[in-house]
C-alpha positions in Angstrom: -7.1 19.0 -2.8 -4.8 15.9 -2.0 -5.4 14.0 1.3 -3.6 11.0 3.3 -4.5 8.6 0.8 -3.8 9.9 -2.2 -1.0 8.3 -4.3 2.0 10.4 -4.9 5.1 9.7 -7.9 7.8 11.5 -8.5 9.8 12.4 -11.3 13.5 12.2 -10.3 14.7 14.0 -13.8 12.2 17.2 -13.1 11.5 16.8 -9.4 7.9 17.3 -9.5 5.1 15.2 -7.8 2.1 13.8 -9.4 -0.6 11.9 -8.4 -1.2 8.8 -9.5 -4.7 7.6 -10.5 -5.6 4.2 -8.5 -7.8 1.6 -9.4 -9.5 -1.3 -7.4 -8.7 -5.1 -8.7 -11.7 -6.7 -9.8 -13.7 -3.1 -8.9 -13.3 -4.2 -5.4 -13.1 -1.2 -3.4 -11.5 -3.2 -0.3 -8.3 -4.1 -2.6 -7.6 -0.4 -1.9 -6.0 0.2 1.3 -7.6 2.7 3.4 -5.2 5.6 4.2 -2.0 4.3 5.9 0.6 5.8 8.6 3.8 4.1 9.6 3.5 1.4 7.1 6.2 -0.7 5.4 6.6 -0.5 1.7 9.2 -2.4 -0.9 9.0 -2.4 -4.4 9.7 -5.7 -6.5 9.8 -6.2 -10.4 6.9 -4.2 -11.0 4.6 -4.1 -7.9 4.9 -2.1 -4.6 3.9 -4.2 -1.4 2.8 -2.8 1.8 2.2 -4.3 5.5 1.1 -2.7 8.6 1.2 0.7 9.9 -1.8 3.1 11.5 -4.9 3.1 10.2 -7.6 5.3 11.9 -5.2 5.4 14.7 -4.8 1.9 15.1 -2.0 -0.7 14.4 -3.1 -3.0 11.2 -1.3 -6.0 9.4 -3.0 -6.3 6.0 -0.7 -6.5 2.8 -1.8 -5.1 -0.3 0.1 -4.6 -3.3 0.1 -2.2 -6.2 0.4 -3.3 -9.8 2.0 -0.2 -11.4 1.9 -2.0 -14.8 -2.3 -1.8 -14.0 -2.4 1.1 -12.1 -4.1 -1.4 -9.6 -4.4 -2.5 -6.0 -4.9 -5.9 -4.5 -5.4 -7.2 -1.2 -3.5 -10.0 -0.6 -5.6 -12.1 1.8 -4.3 -14.5 4.4 -6.6 -17.2 6.1 -6.3 -16.9 10.1 -4.8 -20.7 9.8 -1.4 -19.1 8.1 1.3 -17.8 10.2 1.8 -13.7 10.2 3.0 -10.6 12.1 0.6 -9.1 14.7 -0.4 -5.6 14.0 2.4 -3.3 13.9 3.2 0.4 12.6 7.0 2.3 12.5 8.8 -0.7 11.2 11.4 -1.2 7.8 10.9 -4.0 4.9 14.3 -5.0 3.2 14.4 -7.1 0.0 
Protein backbone atom coordinates (compact mmCIF):
# COMPACT_ATOMS: atom_id res chain seq x y z
CA UNK A 1 0.00 0.00 0.00
CA UNK A 2 1.22 3.51 -0.77
CA UNK A 3 0.33 6.80 0.82
CA UNK A 4 1.02 10.48 0.32
CA UNK A 5 4.59 10.12 1.61
CA UNK A 6 5.52 7.42 -0.92
CA UNK A 7 8.05 8.56 -3.51
CA UNK A 8 7.58 7.34 -7.08
CA UNK A 9 9.58 7.19 -10.27
CA UNK A 10 8.07 6.92 -13.75
CA UNK A 11 9.99 4.94 -16.37
CA UNK A 12 9.54 7.05 -19.52
CA UNK A 13 10.06 4.03 -21.78
CA UNK A 14 7.59 1.59 -20.25
CA UNK A 15 5.38 4.20 -18.51
CA UNK A 16 5.41 2.11 -15.35
CA UNK A 17 5.62 3.56 -11.87
CA UNK A 18 7.89 2.22 -9.13
CA UNK A 19 8.36 3.24 -5.50
CA UNK A 20 11.78 4.70 -4.68
CA UNK A 21 13.40 3.55 -1.45
CA UNK A 22 14.11 6.65 0.66
CA UNK A 23 16.87 7.01 3.21
CA UNK A 24 17.58 9.82 5.66
CA UNK A 25 20.95 11.57 5.49
CA UNK A 26 23.06 10.70 8.53
CA UNK A 27 20.24 8.38 9.69
CA UNK A 28 18.31 11.41 11.02
CA UNK A 29 14.60 10.98 10.24
CA UNK A 30 14.03 14.77 10.27
CA UNK A 31 16.06 14.85 7.05
CA UNK A 32 13.13 13.19 5.24
CA UNK A 33 10.28 15.62 4.53
CA UNK A 34 6.84 14.86 5.89
CA UNK A 35 4.09 14.15 3.38
CA UNK A 36 3.61 17.33 1.33
CA UNK A 37 0.91 18.76 -0.91
CA UNK A 38 1.27 21.69 -3.32
CA UNK A 39 5.04 22.09 -2.84
CA UNK A 40 7.41 23.06 -5.64
CA UNK A 41 10.18 20.81 -6.90
CA UNK A 42 13.10 21.28 -9.26
CA UNK A 43 15.82 18.88 -10.42
CA UNK A 44 19.37 20.17 -10.82
CA UNK A 45 22.26 17.84 -11.59
CA UNK A 46 21.57 14.68 -9.56
CA UNK A 47 19.40 16.30 -6.90
CA UNK A 48 15.73 17.23 -6.57
CA UNK A 49 15.01 20.23 -4.36
CA UNK A 50 11.58 20.75 -2.81
CA UNK A 51 10.27 23.84 -1.10
CA UNK A 52 7.15 24.75 0.83
CA UNK A 53 3.76 23.14 0.44
CA UNK A 54 1.19 21.99 2.95
CA UNK A 55 2.26 19.74 5.83
CA UNK A 56 -0.76 18.43 7.76
CA UNK A 57 -2.87 21.27 6.33
CA UNK A 58 -0.43 24.04 7.31
CA UNK A 59 1.76 26.00 4.88
CA UNK A 60 5.48 25.35 5.24
CA UNK A 61 8.74 26.95 4.05
CA UNK A 62 11.26 24.17 4.61
CA UNK A 63 13.76 23.12 1.93
CA UNK A 64 14.86 19.52 1.34
CA UNK A 65 16.79 17.79 -1.40
CA UNK A 66 16.85 14.21 -2.60
CA UNK A 67 20.16 12.92 -3.97
CA UNK A 68 19.35 10.42 -6.72
CA UNK A 69 22.87 8.94 -6.55
CA UNK A 70 22.55 7.95 -2.87
CA UNK A 71 18.72 7.77 -2.49
CA UNK A 72 19.04 10.06 0.54
CA UNK A 73 17.00 13.03 1.68
CA UNK A 74 18.66 16.00 3.40
CA UNK A 75 17.16 19.09 4.99
CA UNK A 76 18.67 22.48 4.22
CA UNK A 77 18.67 24.42 7.46
CA UNK A 78 18.68 28.21 7.32
CA UNK A 79 19.27 30.37 10.36
CA UNK A 80 16.52 32.67 11.61
CA UNK A 81 18.69 35.60 10.41
CA UNK A 82 18.68 34.40 6.79
CA UNK A 83 16.25 36.08 4.39
CA UNK A 84 13.72 33.51 3.21
CA UNK A 85 10.22 33.36 1.75
CA UNK A 86 7.29 32.98 4.10
CA UNK A 87 5.48 29.65 4.27
CA UNK A 88 3.58 29.01 1.02
CA UNK A 89 1.87 26.38 -1.10
CA UNK A 90 0.57 26.09 -4.65
CA UNK A 91 3.54 27.95 -6.14
CA UNK A 92 5.96 27.11 -8.96
CA UNK A 93 9.73 27.00 -9.33
CA UNK A 94 11.93 27.72 -12.34
CA UNK A 95 15.55 26.93 -12.99
